[in-house]
N, C-alpha and C positions, 0 to 999 in steps of 0.2 A: 474511468465508470461505464462512459459512451461509447469508448469501444467493447472495450467489454459486453453492452445490452445489442449494437447496434452494427459492430462486425468481428465475433468474439477470434475470427482466423489471424486477427493483421497480426500481424510480423511488428504495429509500433505501440509506439506506448507498455500499452495493460493488457492488450492482447494476448491467446495464451496458444495465437499460428508460431511462436519459440521453439513451442516442444512437439517435436518432429509426434507425437504421438497420439498425438489431437489428428493429424489431420492420416492416419494409421488403421483408426477407428475399425477392427475386424467387425463388429454385428451393429446394426440399426439400433442394439439394446445399449449397447459401451455410448454410442450417439449421442444420447437423448440422457444414457445419467452424465456425457457431461460437457451438454446444454444447461441440465436440469443447476450441476455445479456451477458452471461458470454466472447463470444466471442470479443466483444464490448469493455466491460471494459480490457482486455489482449491486444486488439491492443491498445485501449492507454495506457493504460502502456508499451508499448512495444514504444510506441510513445516519454514518455519520457524520459525510457530509455537512447534510440536511440538519443533523443538530447540534453540531459544533458550532454551525451559521448562526442558528438561533443562542445558546449561550455565547458567542461572541458580541450579538445585538443587544440581548436584552439582558445578560446575567448580569450580576455582580460581581467584583472587584473575587470576593474570591472565590467565585464559583469559577469564570475566567482561570484564574491561578492553580486553583484543581484541575480544572478543563485541559488547557498545557501540558498539566503534568502528566496528567492520566493518555495525551497523545501521543508524548516523547515514552512514555515505561508502553505503549502498546505498537508504537510503531516500531521500537524494540523488542519488542517478542520474535520476528520475521527473522533478526540473528539467530535467536533459539532453536527454533523449530525448523523455517523455511527457507532460510540459507542452504543449509548442509547441505541438506536433498535435493537445491538445484544444481549443487557443485558438482555435486555425484554426477546427476547430467548431465550436466555443460562437459565434464572427467571425462564422458562414457557416450559422447559425440548426439545425443538424444533432443538436442536444441539447434536449431541453427537461425540465431548466426554461433559460430564459435563464437565464448568468449562472456556471451547475456548475462552472465552470474554475476561475471563480476564487473559491469555497468548498473543490471540492480540492484547490485549491494550497496555501491557507490550511491547512485542517486532514493536508494531508501535513509541514507545515511544523513545525505545531504535533508531530507527532510527532519530526521531529526536532529543537525543543528542548528537550520532556523526554527524552529522552534522552541529550545533549548536557548537557543540568543535571545529570540525573545521575551522567554520568561528572567533571560537573566539583565536583559537590559531594562527589563520593566521592573525585575527589584532592584535594581540601581538609580532608577528614578524616583521607588518611590523611599528606599531611604536618602538619595537625596535632595528630599521634596519638588521633584521634576517636574513639571505636567505635560 
């Protein structure tokens, strides 16, 4: 999120510098539109992160479990809509470094696995009355 706000052209983290089209905008209008979308995405991520932090800090147990399930499902939508697009762009040579779509897919799958493991551990502890 910080990379999107302060170094959107970065090829690190979640920067959009991996997309060759970001560096090849033909007009000022396209650059402004890309900047708007990048900052909109960063803002949405900030909302979700802060909301999740509040839920985890002060939410009741059922609210935290529900938030964890919601995170798993919302992260999973990446594979439904975004991953097919980034794989196409990667295969067409529109992303630098090549193979970035695979790395991103594994990273996002890792987040899903982390939340799923936390949920499974929590449910196991509840079932076995472990604090």
